[in-house]
Z-matrix of the N, CA and C atoms (Angstrom, degrees):
N
C 1 1.442
C 2 1.519 1 108.59
N 3 1.312 2 116.22 1 130.55
C 4 1.461 3 120.36 2 -179.85
C 5 1.515 4 109.51 3 -87.22
N 6 1.323 5 116.04 4 148.90
C 7 1.455 6 119.42 5 178.15
C 8 1.524 7 108.96 6 -83.41
N 9 1.312 8 117.16 7 142.21
C 10 1.466 9 119.75 8 -179.51
C 11 1.517 10 110.46 9 -69.81
N 12 1.306 11 115.28 10 147.77
C 13 1.461 12 119.52 11 176.92
C 14 1.513 13 109.72 12 -75.98
N 15 1.305 14 116.60 13 167.86
C 16 1.460 15 119.95 14 -177.74
C 17 1.518 16 112.22 15 -66.83
N 18 1.334 17 118.14 16 -22.19
C 19 1.460 18 119.20 17 179.61
C 20 1.519 19 112.02 18 -78.66
N 21 1.341 20 118.19 19 -18.35
C 22 1.453 21 119.54 20 -178.93
C 23 1.526 22 111.93 21 -103.83
N 24 1.318 23 117.75 22 16.25
C 25 1.454 24 122.07 23 -179.59
C 26 1.523 25 109.40 24 -121.19
N 27 1.330 26 115.40 25 139.83
C 28 1.460 27 121.83 26 171.06
C 29 1.518 28 107.21 27 -135.50
N 30 1.303 29 116.16 28 173.66
C 31 1.452 30 120.35 29 -179.74
C 32 1.518 31 109.61 30 -107.49
N 33 1.334 32 115.26 31 143.59
C 34 1.454 33 121.37 32 179.80
C 35 1.521 34 109.92 33 -61.08
N 36 1.302 35 115.02 34 139.07
C 37 1.462 36 122.07 35 179.95
C 38 1.529 37 111.54 36 -65.01
N 39 1.319 38 116.63 37 -29.79
C 40 1.457 39 120.70 38 -174.73
C 41 1.529 40 113.27 39 -98.49
N 42 1.330 41 117.20 40 -54.55
C 43 1.466 42 119.26 41 -173.01
C 44 1.521 43 113.91 42 -101.03
N 45 1.318 44 118.92 43 -14.28
C 46 1.459 45 121.98 44 177.18
C 47 1.512 46 115.19 45 84.71
N 48 1.320 47 118.61 46 4.30
C 49 1.455 48 122.13 47 178.11
C 50 1.526 49 109.59 48 -70.04
N 51 1.332 50 116.67 49 142.71
C 52 1.461 51 119.18 50 177.37
C 53 1.523 52 108.88 51 -74.70
N 54 1.342 53 114.95 52 128.55
C 55 1.465 54 121.50 53 -178.84
C 56 1.516 55 109.11 54 -132.45
N 57 1.312 56 116.20 55 168.73
C 58 1.449 57 122.37 56 177.61
C 59 1.524 58 109.13 57 -61.35
N 60 1.321 59 117.26 58 139.20
C 61 1.467 60 121.36 59 -171.83
C 62 1.527 61 113.56 60 -63.19
N 63 1.327 62 118.90 61 -26.20
C 64 1.460 63 120.27 62 -179.61
C 65 1.534 64 112.50 63 -99.72
N 66 1.330 65 117.04 64 10.23
C 67 1.465 66 120.26 65 179.63
C 68 1.517 67 110.06 66 -68.64
N 69 1.320 68 115.77 67 133.05
C 70 1.461 69 120.25 68 177.89
C 71 1.518 70 111.59 69 -88.54
N 72 1.320 71 116.53 70 -28.08
C 73 1.455 72 122.16 71 -179.36
C 74 1.521 73 108.18 72 -129.88
N 75 1.324 74 116.59 73 135.19
C 76 1.463 75 121.49 74 178.62
C 77 1.527 76 109.12 75 -70.28
N 78 1.346 77 119.34 76 125.73
C 79 1.467 78 120.27 77 179.58
C 80 1.536 79 112.45 78 -71.14
N 81 1.313 80 117.66 79 -17.66
C 82 1.457 81 120.45 80 -177.96
C 83 1.531 82 111.63 81 -83.93
N 84 1.340 83 118.22 82 -49.19
C 85 1.472 84 120.89 83 -175.91
C 86 1.527 85 113.48 84 -110.61
N 87 1.331 86 118.21 85 -13.85
C 88 1.457 87 121.59 86 176.83
C 89 1.519 88 115.60 87 81.83
N 90 1.326 89 117.90 88 10.92
C 91 1.460 90 121.40 89 -178.70
C 92 1.530 91 109.73 90 -85.58
N 93 1.332 92 115.41 91 134.25
C 94 1.470 93 120.47 92 177.59
C 95 1.524 94 108.77 93 -68.81
N 96 1.328 95 116.05 94 135.82
C 97 1.460 96 122.20 95 -177.48
C 98 1.520 97 110.18 96 -88.30
N 99 1.339 98 117.67 97 142.93
C 100 1.470 99 119.78 98 178.28
C 101 1.524 100 110.36 99 -68.36
N 102 1.329 101 114.83 100 150.88
C 103 1.459 102 120.15 101 178.36
C 104 1.519 103 109.18 102 -70.05
N 105 1.323 104 116.55 103 139.90
C 106 1.454 105 120.91 104 178.07
C 107 1.516 106 108.61 105 -87.80
N 108 1.322 107 115.81 106 138.34
C 109 1.451 108 121.47 107 179.70
C 110 1.516 109 109.68 108 -78.17
N 111 1.311 110 116.36 109 129.05
C 112 1.454 111 122.71 110 177.46
C 113 1.521 112 108.13 111 -121.47
N 114 1.365 113 118.30 112 99.06
C 115 1.464 114 119.17 113 -175.11
C 116 1.520 115 113.50 114 -63.82
N 117 1.324 116 118.31 115 -27.71
C 118 1.464 117 119.22 116 -179.13
C 119 1.520 118 111.98 117 -74.66
N 120 1.323 119 118.14 118 -17.22
C 121 1.462 120 120.19 119 178.73
C 122 1.522 121 111.22 120 -73.06
N 123 1.327 122 117.67 121 -28.71
C 124 1.460 123 121.17 122 -178.85
C 125 1.520 124 113.08 123 -85.32
N 126 1.286 125 117.40 124 -15.89
C 127 1.464 126 119.88 125 -176.54
C 128 1.515 127 110.47 126 -75.70
N 129 1.294 128 115.15 127 135.55
C 130 1.451 129 118.32 128 173.72
C 131 1.519 130 107.51 129 -101.95
N 132 1.288 131 115.38 130 147.19
C 133 1.460 132 118.39 131 -178.22
C 134 1.526 133 109.99 132 -77.38
N 135 1.299 134 115.97 133 144.59
C 136 1.452 135 122.12 134 179.77
C 137 1.528 136 108.52 135 -101.86
N 138 1.306 137 115.83 136 140.66
C 139 1.454 138 121.22 137 179.99
C 140 1.522 139 109.09 138 -90.40
N 141 1.315 140 115.73 139 128.83
C 142 1.463 141 122.29 140 -177.70
C 143 1.524 142 111.45 141 -64.59
N 144 1.310 143 117.59 142 -43.14
C 145 1.464 144 121.47 143 -178.02
C 146 1.529 145 110.43 144 -68.91
N 147 1.333 146 117.30 145 -39.51
C 148 1.462 147 120.03 146 178.18
C 149 1.529 148 110.61 147 -63.34
N 150 1.328 149 116.66 148 -41.46
C 151 1.461 150 119.78 149 177.88
C 152 1.517 151 110.72 150 -63.02
N 153 1.324 152 117.12 151 -39.58
C 154 1.463 153 120.88 152 179.09
C 155 1.529 154 110.91 153 -66.21
N 156 1.323 155 117.66 154 -40.38
C 157 1.465 156 120.43 155 178.53
C 158 1.523 157 111.40 156 -65.98
N 159 1.327 158 116.13 157 -40.69
C 160 1.470 159 119.11 158 174.83
C 161 1.523 160 110.47 159 -60.88
N 162 1.329 161 116.50 160 -41.22
C 163 1.465 162 119.93 161 -179.20
C 164 1.527 163 111.02 162 -65.81
N 165 1.340 164 117.68 163 -40.60
C 166 1.461 165 120.53 164 -179.07
C 167 1.525 166 112.23 165 -67.72
N 168 1.329 167 116.52 166 -48.67
C 169 1.455 168 119.76 167 -171.16
C 170 1.528 169 114.87 168 -92.42
N 171 1.335 170 117.26 169 -31.10
C 172 1.462 171 120.50 170 -178.64
C 173 1.523 172 111.97 171 -124.60
N 174 1.318 173 116.10 172 22.27
C 175 1.458 174 120.68 173 -177.10
C 176 1.506 175 114.15 174 -63.61
N 177 1.309 176 117.61 175 -30.33
C 178 1.460 177 119.47 176 -179.94
C 179 1.524 178 111.86 177 -68.31
N 180 1.334 179 117.99 178 -19.10
C 181 1.459 180 122.18 179 177.01
C 182 1.529 181 112.50 180 -101.83
N 183 1.334 182 117.49 181 -1.02
C 184 1.459 183 121.33 182 177.80
C 185 1.511 184 114.63 183 77.12
N 186 1.322 185 118.35 184 22.44
C 187 1.468 186 120.69 185 -178.02
C 188 1.523 187 111.76 186 -60.51
N 189 1.324 188 117.55 187 -36.25
C 190 1.460 189 120.51 188 179.80
C 191 1.522 190 110.92 189 -67.83
N 192 1.316 191 118.11 190 -32.57
C 193 1.460 192 121.07 191 177.78
C 194 1.523 193 110.67 192 -69.36
N 195 1.333 194 117.00 193 -41.97
C 196 1.457 195 119.88 194 176.48
C 197 1.527 196 110.20 195 -64.03
N 198 1.330 197 117.37 196 -40.41
C 199 1.463 198 121.52 197 179.46
C 200 1.524 199 111.35 198 -62.57
N 201 1.324 200 117.12 199 -36.88
C 202 1.456 201 121.08 200 -178.52
C 203 1.526 202 112.77 201 -85.34
N 204 1.318 203 117.94 202 1.12
C 205 1.451 204 121.12 203 177.02
C 206 1.516 205 114.44 204 85.34
N 207 1.305 206 117.80 205 12.42
C 208 1.460 207 122.45 206 177.38
C 209 1.529 208 108.42 207 -97.70
N 210 1.317 209 115.23 208 75.31
C 211 1.458 210 121.52 209 -172.15
C 212 1.528 211 111.92 210 -64.28
N 213 1.319 212 116.83 211 -42.85
C 214 1.469 213 120.28 212 -179.29
C 215 1.514 214 112.18 213 -60.77
N 216 1.329 215 116.42 214 -43.01
C 217 1.461 216 119.66 215 178.20
C 218 1.522 217 110.86 216 -67.80
N 219 1.341 218 116.61 217 -35.26
C 220 1.453 219 119.76 218 177.11
C 221 1.524 220 112.27 219 -63.48
N 222 1.324 221 116.26 220 -38.22
C 223 1.463 222 120.13 221 177.51
C 224 1.527 223 110.02 222 -66.30
N 225 1.329 224 117.62 223 -39.66
C 226 1.469 225 120.04 224 176.38
C 227 1.525 226 111.36 225 -61.30
N 228 1.310 227 116.45 226 -41.51
C 229 1.469 228 119.65 227 177.27
C 230 1.524 229 110.31 228 -61.87
N 231 1.336 230 116.94 229 -40.00
C 232 1.460 231 119.53 230 178.42
C 233 1.523 232 111.63 231 -65.26
N 234 1.328 233 116.25 232 -41.37
C 235 1.459 234 119.26 233 -178.74
C 236 1.522 235 112.71 234 -64.05
N 237 1.330 236 115.73 235 -34.18
C 238 1.467 237 120.17 236 -179.03
C 239 1.524 238 112.84 237 -102.67
N 240 1.340 239 117.47 238 17.28
C 241 1.462 240 119.93 239 -177.38
C 242 1.522 241 112.65 240 -66.26
N 243 1.314 242 118.55 241 -18.72
C 244 1.468 243 120.62 242 178.66
C 245 1.521 244 111.55 243 -73.56
N 246 1.345 245 117.09 244 -16.37
C 247 1.467 246 120.36 245 173.85
C 248 1.524 247 108.23 246 -94.53
N 249 1.276 248 117.66 247 173.13
C 250 1.464 249 120.71 248 177.88
C 251 1.530 250 112.48 249 -90.47
N 252 1.306 251 117.16 250 -2.84
C 253 1.461 252 120.95 251 -176.36
C 254 1.534 253 112.17 252 -60.25
N 255 1.354 254 120.88 253 -50.27
C 256 1.464 255 119.55 254 178.84
C 257 1.530 256 113.44 255 -62.53
N 258 1.331 257 117.50 256 -32.99
C 259 1.460 258 120.02 257 179.32
C 260 1.522 259 110.43 258 -66.09
N 261 1.323 260 116.77 259 -43.03
C 262 1.467 261 120.91 260 178.83
C 263 1.519 262 110.39 261 -66.10
N 264 1.342 263 115.80 262 -44.44
C 265 1.468 264 119.25 263 177.77
C 266 1.524 265 111.40 264 -62.92
N 267 1.327 266 117.49 265 -37.12
C 268 1.455 267 121.17 266 177.72
C 269 1.513 268 112.56 267 -62.38
N 270 1.328 269 116.77 268 -41.30
C 271 1.467 270 119.69 269 177.00
C 272 1.527 271 111.62 270 -64.05
N 273 1.322 272 115.53 271 -43.23
C 274 1.467 273 119.51 272 179.27
C 275 1.526 274 110.73 273 -64.36
N 276 1.339 275 116.55 274 -44.70
C 277 1.464 276 119.58 275 -179.77
C 278 1.524 277 111.77 276 -66.60
N 279 1.321 278 117.90 277 -34.82
C 280 1.455 279 120.38 278 175.70
C 281 1.513 280 112.04 279 -61.16
N 282 1.323 281 116.76 280 -41.19
C 283 1.467 282 120.69 281 176.86
C 284 1.523 283 110.43 282 -65.67
N 285 1.332 284 116.48 283 -40.60
C 286 1.472 285 120.23 284 178.81
C 287 1.524 286 110.45 285 -62.93
N 288 1.331 287 117.46 286 -43.12
C 289 1.463 288 120.50 287 179.58
C 290 1.525 289 111.48 288 -61.10
N 291 1.328 290 116.65 289 -39.50
C 292 1.460 291 119.43 290 -178.79
C 293 1.524 292 113.19 291 -73.35
N 294 1.334 293 117.28 292 -27.20
C 295 1.460 294 119.17 293 -179.05
C 296 1.527 295 112.83 294 -86.23
N 297 1.312 296 118.05 295 -13.71
C 298 1.468 297 120.70 296 177.42
C 299 1.521 298 109.85 297 -75.96
N 300 1.318 299 115.51 298 151.46
C 301 1.463 300 119.22 299 173.48
C 302 1.529 301 108.62 300 -76.61
N 303 1.323 302 116.26 301 161.76
C 304 1.454 303 120.18 302 179.76
C 305 1.526 304 111.40 303 -61.09
N 306 1.329 305 116.59 304 -38.02
C 307 1.457 306 120.69 305 -179.36
C 308 1.523 307 111.41 306 -66.59
N 309 1.325 308 116.80 307 -43.53
C 310 1.469 309 120.73 308 179.60
C 311 1.523 310 110.57 309 -66.47
N 312 1.334 311 117.29 310 -39.27
C 313 1.458 312 120.65 311 178.78
C 314 1.522 313 110.95 312 -65.80
N 315 1.350 314 116.33 313 -43.93
C 316 1.464 315 119.79 314 179.67
C 317 1.511 316 111.56 315 -65.60
N 318 1.345 317 117.41 316 -34.40
C 319 1.463 318 119.84 317 179.17
C 320 1.519 319 111.46 318 -67.72
N 321 1.315 320 116.90 319 -34.88
C 322 1.467 321 119.78 320 -177.38
C 323 1.529 322 113.37 321 -86.18
N 324 1.316 323 117.46 322 -38.54
C 325 1.462 324 120.70 323 -173.58
C 326 1.515 325 114.19 324 -114.08
N 327 1.309 326 118.50 325 -2.89
C 328 1.466 327 121.44 326 177.82
C 329 1.461 328 111.93 327 73.84
């Protein structure tokens, strides 16, 4: 029997015994273990082309910012939508999104 590595071991919430990291119930005391939060499991992937299309066609309203999860920036775009500044920035950002690689886009925007 091989010994588990340190990455596959956690400690029981109740008794403190080291148990397998994916164990739902401690084999020593029988207490159910709390679920571990995994922030990357809740993230949905963003499409680079969709973000670029939002930036091109609805960039003056900040639709691409809302799509990418940048709510504060999207609100700023909405507040200044009566000027041409968000529209120009949307066109520039759309070009930037299309010229980035998929890996670079995913690293920055998830």
